[in-house]
C-alpha positions as CSV (number, residue, x, y, z in Angstrom):
1,M,-76.1,34.9,-96.4
2,Q,-74.1,38.0,-94.4
3,W,-73.4,36.6,-90.7
4,E,-73.5,38.2,-87.6
5,P,-71.7,36.6,-84.6
6,V,-73.3,37.3,-81.3
7,I,-70.5,36.4,-78.5
8,G,-70.6,37.0,-74.2
9,L,-67.6,36.1,-72.0
10,E,-67.6,34.6,-68.6
11,I,-64.8,36.1,-66.6
12,H,-63.2,34.4,-63.6
13,A,-61.7,36.9,-61.6
14,Q,-59.7,35.3,-58.6
15,L,-60.0,37.5,-55.7
16,S,-57.3,38.8,-53.9
17,T,-58.0,37.7,-50.5
18,R,-55.1,35.6,-48.0
19,S,-57.7,32.9,-47.5
20,K,-60.6,30.8,-48.9
21,I,-63.9,32.3,-49.4
22,F,-65.3,29.9,-47.2
23,S,-62.3,28.6,-45.1
24,G,-59.1,30.0,-43.3
25,A,-57.2,27.9,-45.4
26,P,-54.6,30.4,-47.6
27,T,-54.6,31.3,-50.9
28,A,-51.2,31.6,-52.2
29,Y,-50.2,30.3,-55.5
30,G,-47.3,27.6,-56.2
31,A,-48.0,25.5,-52.9
32,E,-46.9,21.8,-52.9
33,P,-50.3,20.1,-54.2
34,N,-52.8,19.2,-51.7
35,T,-51.4,21.2,-49.0
36,Q,-53.9,24.1,-48.8
37,A,-57.2,22.5,-48.7
38,S,-59.1,22.0,-45.2
39,L,-61.4,19.7,-44.4
40,I,-64.1,22.5,-45.2
41,D,-62.8,22.8,-48.7
42,L,-62.9,19.0,-48.9
43,G,-66.3,18.5,-47.7
44,F,-65.8,17.0,-44.9
45,P,-69.1,15.4,-42.6
46,G,-69.6,17.7,-40.3
47,V,-68.2,21.0,-41.3
48,L,-69.7,23.9,-42.0
49,P,-68.7,27.2,-44.6
50,V,-68.0,30.8,-42.9
51,L,-68.2,33.4,-45.7
52,N,-65.1,36.0,-45.9
53,E,-66.0,39.3,-45.5
54,A,-62.9,40.6,-47.4
55,A,-64.0,38.6,-50.2
56,V,-68.0,40.6,-50.2
57,R,-65.8,44.1,-49.7
58,L,-63.9,43.4,-53.4
59,A,-67.2,42.1,-55.1
60,V,-68.9,45.2,-53.8
61,R,-66.0,47.4,-55.0
62,F,-66.2,46.1,-58.5
63,G,-69.8,46.7,-58.5
64,L,-69.3,50.2,-57.3
65,A,-66.6,50.6,-60.4
66,I,-69.1,49.6,-62.9
67,G,-71.8,51.6,-62.0
68,A,-74.2,48.3,-60.9
69,T,-76.6,47.7,-58.7
70,V,-75.4,46.3,-55.3
71,A,-78.0,43.7,-53.8
72,R,-78.3,44.5,-50.2
73,R,-79.4,41.0,-50.1
74,S,-78.3,38.0,-51.6
75,I,-78.7,33.9,-51.8
76,F,-75.5,31.5,-51.6
77,A,-76.6,28.2,-54.2
78,R,-75.3,25.0,-54.7
79,K,-74.7,24.2,-58.2
80,N,-74.7,20.2,-58.3
81,Y,-72.5,18.3,-60.3
82,F,-69.8,15.4,-60.2
83,Y,-66.4,16.0,-61.1
84,P,-63.3,14.6,-59.6
85,D,-61.8,18.2,-58.5
86,L,-65.0,19.3,-57.0
87,P,-65.2,16.8,-53.6
88,K,-68.1,17.9,-52.2
89,G,-70.0,17.3,-55.6
90,Y,-71.6,20.7,-56.0
91,Q,-70.2,24.3,-56.0
92,I,-71.0,26.6,-54.0
93,S,-71.8,30.1,-56.2
94,Q,-74.9,32.4,-56.6
95,Y,-77.6,31.5,-59.0
96,E,-80.9,33.5,-58.9
97,A,-79.7,36.4,-56.7
98,P,-76.2,37.4,-57.3
99,V,-74.6,40.3,-55.2
100,V,-73.6,42.5,-58.3
101,V,-76.4,43.3,-61.2
102,G,-76.1,45.3,-64.1
103,G,-73.5,48.1,-64.9
104,S,-71.6,48.5,-67.7
105,L,-67.9,48.7,-69.0
106,T,-66.0,51.0,-71.9
107,I,-64.0,49.1,-74.5
108,H,-61.6,50.5,-77.0
109,P,-61.8,47.7,-79.7
110,E,-58.3,48.0,-81.8
111,G,-59.0,49.7,-85.4
112,G,-63.1,50.4,-84.0
113,E,-65.2,52.5,-82.2
114,S,-65.2,52.9,-78.4
115,R,-68.6,51.5,-77.2
116,R,-70.0,50.2,-73.6
117,I,-70.7,46.8,-73.1
118,G,-73.5,45.5,-70.3
119,I,-72.7,43.8,-68.2
120,T,-75.3,41.2,-66.6
121,R,-74.3,40.1,-63.5
122,A,-70.9,39.4,-61.1
123,H,-71.3,36.8,-58.5
124,L,-69.1,35.2,-55.4
125,E,-68.3,31.4,-55.6
126,E,-65.5,29.2,-54.9
127,D,-63.3,27.9,-57.3
128,A,-62.8,23.7,-58.0
129,G,-59.5,22.1,-57.3
130,K,-57.2,21.2,-60.8
131,S,-56.8,18.0,-62.5
132,L,-52.9,17.1,-63.4
133,H,-52.8,15.2,-66.7
134,E,-49.4,15.6,-67.6
135,D,-47.4,13.6,-64.9
136,F,-48.9,10.9,-64.9
137,Q,-48.7,8.3,-67.5
138,G,-52.5,7.1,-68.5
139,M,-53.7,8.7,-65.2
140,T,-55.1,12.1,-63.9
141,G,-54.1,13.8,-60.4
142,I,-55.8,16.0,-58.1
143,D,-54.6,18.8,-56.1
144,L,-57.0,20.8,-54.0
145,N,-55.5,23.7,-53.2
146,R,-57.4,25.8,-55.3
147,A,-60.7,24.1,-53.9
148,G,-62.5,27.0,-51.8
149,T,-60.6,29.9,-53.9
150,P,-62.7,32.9,-53.9
151,L,-63.9,33.7,-57.1
152,L,-66.0,36.8,-58.7
153,E,-67.5,35.6,-62.1
154,I,-68.6,38.7,-64.3
155,V,-70.9,37.8,-67.2
156,S,-71.4,40.0,-69.9
157,E,-74.3,40.9,-71.8
158,P,-74.1,39.2,-75.2
159,E,-73.5,42.4,-77.0
160,M,-69.6,41.7,-78.7
161,H,-70.2,40.9,-82.2
162,S,-66.6,39.9,-83.1
163,A,-63.2,38.5,-82.1
164,R,-61.7,41.7,-81.6
165,E,-64.3,43.3,-79.6
166,A,-64.5,40.4,-77.4
167,V,-60.3,40.9,-76.3
168,A,-61.3,44.5,-76.1
169,Y,-63.5,43.7,-73.5
170,M,-61.6,41.1,-72.1
171,R,-58.8,43.6,-71.6
172,A,-60.9,46.4,-70.3
173,L,-62.1,44.0,-67.6
174,H,-58.1,42.5,-66.9
175,V,-56.9,46.6,-66.4
176,L,-60.2,47.2,-63.9
177,V,-60.0,44.1,-61.8
178,R,-56.3,44.9,-61.0
179,Y,-56.9,49.2,-60.8
180,L,-59.5,48.0,-57.5
181,R,-56.5,45.5,-56.4
182,I,-59.3,43.0,-55.9
183,C,-57.8,40.4,-58.3
184,D,-53.8,40.8,-59.8
185,G,-54.9,39.0,-62.8
186,N,-52.0,36.3,-63.6
187,M,-53.3,34.2,-66.6
188,Q,-50.3,32.3,-66.1
189,E,-51.8,31.4,-62.7
190,G,-55.1,31.1,-63.7
191,S,-56.1,34.4,-61.9
192,F,-58.3,35.7,-64.4
193,R,-59.8,33.3,-67.5
194,C,-62.6,33.0,-69.3
195,D,-65.1,31.5,-71.1
196,A,-66.9,32.9,-74.4
197,N,-70.4,31.8,-75.2
198,V,-70.5,32.2,-79.2
199,S,-73.6,32.0,-82.0
200,V,-74.0,33.1,-85.0
201,R,-77.2,34.5,-87.0
202,P,-78.3,36.0,-90.2
203,K,-77.6,40.0,-90.1
204,G,-80.6,41.8,-89.4
205,E,-82.2,38.9,-87.3
206,A,-83.4,39.5,-83.4
207,A,-83.4,36.0,-82.2
208,F,-80.2,34.3,-80.8
209,G,-78.4,31.6,-83.1
210,T,-77.6,27.9,-81.2
211,R,-74.2,28.7,-78.9
212,T,-71.1,26.9,-78.0
213,E,-69.3,27.4,-74.8
214,I,-65.3,27.6,-75.1
215,K,-64.3,26.6,-71.7
216,N,-61.1,27.9,-69.9
217,L,-59.2,30.4,-72.3
218,N,-56.0,32.1,-70.5
219,S,-54.7,34.5,-72.6
220,F,-56.4,37.9,-74.8
221,R,-54.3,35.7,-77.7
222,F,-55.8,32.5,-77.4
223,V,-59.4,34.2,-77.0
224,E,-59.1,35.8,-80.1
225,R,-58.4,32.9,-82.1
226,A,-60.3,30.2,-80.3
227,I,-63.6,32.9,-80.8
228,Q,-62.6,33.6,-85.0
229,Y,-62.1,29.6,-84.9
230,E,-65.7,29.3,-83.8
231,I,-67.4,31.6,-85.6
232,E,-66.0,30.3,-89.1
233,R,-66.9,26.8,-88.0
234,Q,-70.6,27.7,-86.9
235,I,-71.0,29.7,-90.4
236,D,-69.5,26.9,-92.5
237,V,-72.0,24.3,-90.9
238,L,-75.0,26.4,-91.3
239,E,-74.1,27.1,-95.0
240,G,-73.5,23.4,-95.4
241,G,-77.0,22.4,-94.4
242,G,-75.9,21.3,-91.2
243,T,-77.6,22.3,-87.5
244,V,-75.2,24.1,-85.0
245,V,-75.0,21.9,-81.7
246,Q,-75.4,23.5,-77.7
247,E,-72.1,22.0,-76.6
248,T,-69.1,22.7,-74.4
249,R,-65.9,23.0,-76.6
250,L,-62.4,23.1,-75.8
251,Y,-59.7,25.7,-77.6
252,D,-56.4,23.3,-78.8
253,P,-53.8,26.5,-79.4
254,D,-51.4,24.1,-81.2
255,R,-54.3,22.7,-83.9
256,D,-55.8,26.8,-83.8
257,E,-59.4,24.9,-83.0
258,T,-62.3,23.9,-80.9
259,R,-63.5,20.6,-80.5
260,P,-66.5,19.4,-78.4
261,M,-65.8,18.6,-75.0
262,R,-69.5,17.5,-73.6
263,T,-73.2,18.5,-74.2
264,K,-73.6,21.6,-72.9
265,E,-76.0,21.7,-69.8
266,E,-78.8,23.9,-69.1
267,A,-79.5,25.3,-65.7
268,N,-81.8,22.7,-64.5
269,D,-78.7,20.2,-65.1
270,Y,-77.7,21.5,-61.8
271,R,-80.2,21.3,-59.7
272,Y,-79.1,24.7,-57.8
273,F,-80.9,25.2,-54.7
274,P,-80.3,27.7,-51.9
275,D,-77.2,26.2,-49.7
276,P,-78.6,25.6,-46.6
277,D,-75.5,26.2,-44.4
278,L,-75.2,29.6,-45.1
279,L,-77.4,32.7,-44.5
280,P,-78.5,34.9,-46.7
281,L,-75.5,37.6,-47.6
282,V,-77.1,41.1,-46.3
283,V,-74.6,43.5,-47.6
284,P,-74.8,47.1,-44.9
285,E,-75.2,50.3,-46.2
286,A,-71.7,51.2,-44.0
287,M,-69.9,48.7,-46.6
288,V,-71.0,49.8,-49.4
289,E,-70.5,53.6,-48.3
290,A,-66.8,52.8,-47.4
291,E,-65.6,51.0,-50.9
292,R,-67.3,53.9,-52.6
293,Q,-65.3,56.4,-50.7
294,A,-62.4,54.0,-51.1
295,L,-62.5,54.1,-54.6
296,P,-59.7,55.4,-57.1
297,E,-60.3,57.3,-59.8
298,L,-60.9,55.1,-62.4
299,P,-58.8,54.6,-65.8
300,E,-61.3,55.5,-68.3
301,A,-61.7,59.1,-65.7
302,R,-57.9,59.5,-65.5
303,K,-57.4,58.9,-69.1
304,A,-59.8,62.2,-69.9
305,R,-58.3,64.2,-66.9
306,F,-54.8,63.2,-68.6
307,V,-55.9,64.7,-72.0
308,E,-58.1,67.7,-70.3
309,D,-55.3,69.3,-67.4
310,Y,-51.8,67.7,-68.7
311,G,-52.4,68.3,-72.4
312,L,-51.9,64.7,-73.9
313,K,-52.8,63.2,-76.7
314,P,-56.0,60.4,-76.2
315,A,-53.4,57.5,-77.2
316,D,-50.5,58.4,-74.9
317,A,-53.2,59.6,-71.8
318,M,-54.7,55.5,-72.4
319,Q,-51.1,54.4,-72.8
320,L,-50.8,56.1,-69.1
321,A,-53.8,55.9,-67.3
322,F,-54.9,52.2,-67.9
323,D,-52.4,50.3,-65.3
324,R,-52.4,52.2,-61.8
325,D,-48.6,51.8,-61.0
326,T,-47.9,53.6,-64.5
327,A,-50.5,56.5,-63.8
328,D,-49.5,56.9,-60.4
329,Y,-45.8,56.8,-61.2
330,Y,-46.3,59.5,-64.4
331,E,-48.0,61.7,-62.1
332,A,-45.1,61.6,-59.6
333,V,-42.9,62.7,-62.6
334,A,-44.8,65.1,-64.3
335,R,-44.9,67.1,-60.5
336,V,-41.1,67.0,-60.0
337,C,-40.5,67.8,-63.3
338,G,-43.1,70.6,-63.8
339,D,-43.0,69.4,-67.8
340,A,-46.4,66.9,-68.3
341,R,-45.6,66.1,-71.7
342,L,-42.0,65.7,-71.3
343,A,-42.7,63.1,-68.7
344,A,-45.0,61.4,-70.8
345,N,-43.1,60.6,-73.6
346,W,-40.1,59.4,-71.3
347,V,-42.5,56.9,-69.1
348,N,-44.4,55.7,-72.7
349,V,-41.1,55.3,-74.5
350,E,-37.8,55.7,-73.0
351,L,-38.7,54.0,-69.0
352,A,-41.2,51.5,-71.2
353,A,-38.3,50.3,-73.2
354,A,-36.1,49.4,-70.4
355,L,-38.8,47.7,-68.0
356,N,-39.8,45.9,-71.4
357,R,-36.1,44.8,-71.9
358,E,-35.7,43.7,-68.0
359,G,-39.7,42.3,-67.6
360,L,-40.4,44.2,-64.6
361,D,-43.2,46.0,-63.6
362,V,-43.2,49.6,-63.3
363,A,-43.5,49.3,-59.3
364,C,-39.8,47.4,-59.6
365,S,-38.5,50.0,-62.0
366,P,-34.4,50.8,-60.8
367,V,-35.2,54.5,-61.3
368,S,-37.8,55.8,-59.0
369,A,-40.6,58.6,-60.6
370,E,-38.7,61.0,-58.1
371,R,-35.7,60.3,-59.6
372,L,-36.9,60.4,-63.5
373,G,-38.4,63.6,-62.4
374,G,-34.8,64.9,-61.6
375,L,-33.6,64.2,-64.8
376,L,-36.0,65.4,-66.7
377,A,-35.7,68.9,-65.2
378,R,-32.6,68.9,-66.1
379,I,-33.8,69.1,-69.4
380,A,-36.6,71.3,-68.9
381,D,-34.0,74.2,-67.3
382,G,-31.3,73.4,-70.1
383,T,-28.5,71.8,-67.9
384,I,-28.3,68.8,-70.7
385,S,-30.2,67.9,-74.0
386,G,-32.6,64.9,-74.5
387,K,-29.9,63.3,-75.9
388,I,-27.4,63.5,-73.0
389,A,-30.2,62.6,-71.2
390,K,-30.8,59.1,-72.3
391,Q,-27.1,58.7,-71.8
392,V,-27.9,59.9,-68.1
393,F,-30.7,57.7,-67.7
394,E,-29.1,54.4,-68.8
395,K,-26.6,55.1,-65.8
396,M,-29.1,55.7,-63.3
397,W,-30.6,52.7,-64.2
398,T,-27.8,50.3,-64.0
399,E,-26.0,52.3,-60.5
400,G,-29.0,53.7,-59.0
401,T,-27.6,57.5,-58.6
402,E,-29.0,60.5,-59.3
403,A,-28.8,62.4,-62.4
404,D,-27.1,65.6,-61.0
405,V,-24.6,63.5,-59.9
406,I,-23.6,61.5,-63.1
407,I,-24.0,65.2,-64.9
408,E,-21.5,66.5,-62.7
409,R,-19.4,63.6,-62.7
410,E,-19.3,63.2,-66.5
411,G,-19.0,66.6,-67.0
412,L,-22.1,66.3,-69.3
413,R,-23.6,70.0,-68.7
414,Q,-25.0,71.4,-71.9
415,I,-22.8,74.7,-73.4
416,T,-24.6,77.3,-73.3
417,D,-22.5,80.2,-73.7
418,T,-22.9,82.3,-76.9
419,G,-19.3,83.3,-77.5
420,A,-17.7,79.6,-77.3
421,L,-20.8,78.3,-79.9
422,E,-20.5,81.2,-81.9
423,A,-16.4,80.5,-82.5
424,L,-17.8,76.6,-82.9
425,V,-20.1,78.1,-85.7
426,E,-18.0,79.6,-87.6
427,E,-14.8,76.8,-87.7
428,V,-18.0,74.5,-89.0
429,I,-18.9,76.9,-91.8
430,A,-15.5,77.8,-92.6
431,A,-14.7,73.9,-92.8
432,N,-17.8,73.1,-95.3
433,P,-18.0,75.9,-98.2
434,K,-20.0,73.4,-100.7
435,Q,-22.4,73.0,-98.5
436,V,-22.8,76.9,-97.3
437,E,-23.0,77.3,-101.0
438,Q,-25.9,74.6,-101.2
439,Y,-27.5,76.0,-98.0
440,R,-27.6,79.5,-99.7
441,A,-28.9,78.0,-103.0
442,G,-31.8,76.7,-101.5
443,K,-31.2,73.2,-100.0
444,G,-32.5,74.4,-96.6
445,K,-32.3,70.9,-95.2
446,L,-28.5,70.9,-95.3
447,L,-29.2,73.2,-91.6
448,G,-29.5,69.8,-89.9
449,F,-26.1,68.8,-91.4
450,F,-24.6,71.7,-90.2
451,V,-26.3,71.4,-86.3
452,G,-24.5,68.2,-86.6
453,Q,-21.4,69.1,-87.4
454,V,-21.4,71.2,-84.0
455,M,-22.7,68.8,-81.8
456,K,-20.5,66.0,-82.8
457,A,-17.2,68.5,-82.1
458,T,-19.1,69.1,-78.8
459,Q,-19.9,65.5,-77.9
460,G,-23.8,66.2,-77.5
461,K,-22.8,68.9,-74.7
462,A,-24.4,72.2,-77.1
463,N,-27.3,73.4,-77.0
464,P,-29.3,72.2,-79.8
465,A,-31.7,75.0,-79.8
466,Q,-28.9,78.0,-79.6
467,V,-26.8,75.9,-82.2
468,N,-29.9,76.3,-84.8
469,Q,-30.5,79.6,-84.0
470,L,-26.9,81.1,-84.1
471,L,-26.2,78.9,-87.4
472,K,-29.2,80.2,-88.8
473,K,-28.2,83.9,-88.5
474,R,-25.4,83.1,-89.6
475,L,-25.6,80.8,-93.2
476,D,-28.9,83.5,-93.6
477,E,-26.4,86.6,-93.6
């Protein structure tokens, strides 16, 4: 039997606010355990939550970016369950009336066709604390610093049919929340994590199979491996005559397998009801319009513009456009040097390699966009060759010096004097009579050999285009 996987993702994005969603406690990562939890976060009697306006603004911004409906009125609810890292005994979330409804996101699966994935909803909620198992023999420690941290839970439609598509969706969402500056996307710190709902059904059947939920996946690689394992496990169960059980599972990366965590709860198990301490959230039209006006050019639109206006290949445009800092850097380089394609090549290749080598983000590049643009301008105007430019770039990287200073100091200007180059061409031809004979007998590829000899004689300073032209003219006589 042919099986079709059906996958939906729930992404938890930690919103980039300085304080928590219902208290003034800080949200900074890495503080000593239990030093950033207020009485409100701990659920002490007599305390009341106060909604953080910044979290609402960030949720509105996300809704506008995905083409969703921003609800002018939404409700906070209590999601009741007992767990040691949830001191109140309930989580404040949104259930029947979320702040963002609908919308979609374009994905670009590796080796597959681009398509749009629907988004069911995005709702505001508070995070729970964290259980610590590593440092306590036979016991579990509880760190409540995360309790009350603002989250936007983004729920996709069950429209993905492979682990590869799920990863592409997660990557696209990761790009978007960072682009919007609503979440730093740091998976290692738990700022961006995923729960995956997975089921399989006979191909062509409309009804969904029984789903399982894989909790707390915090890397793209683990998402792909966990979903692929779960798809294969469910197919094996069904083909063996068994029944898939609705349950929550954990992914063990060491064994590359999922295993049961608990029976999957239904919504009624959480006994949702409107939080009596919080009024309905009313989003003013002025807030929505302010966020609409402040929206940046989004990744898909920027990619399309790079292709249309700059003549870039779609793959190159995507590499540049899908990180906001990189896109801004690239456009600054292109403005300075006046050659958009040359700028794209250098940012995607030379700069990217240097940043990767040093483990840096583009925002921390030792070579500013203006200085890189200045270097590329010297390639464009013929002052230096592309090969020499790479040497200059390395010095700019380590010294923090402008290209022109290095070029003058090191005497790296290209030799463009026609008379001097003609003399060198004559010397190279005279020194290699056998190769001249072979070239004139039809081995045209030997032109590269002669060019290399001239470049070697000038330590790479000769203008390659001029050298090619002069050699071809002389050899073809």
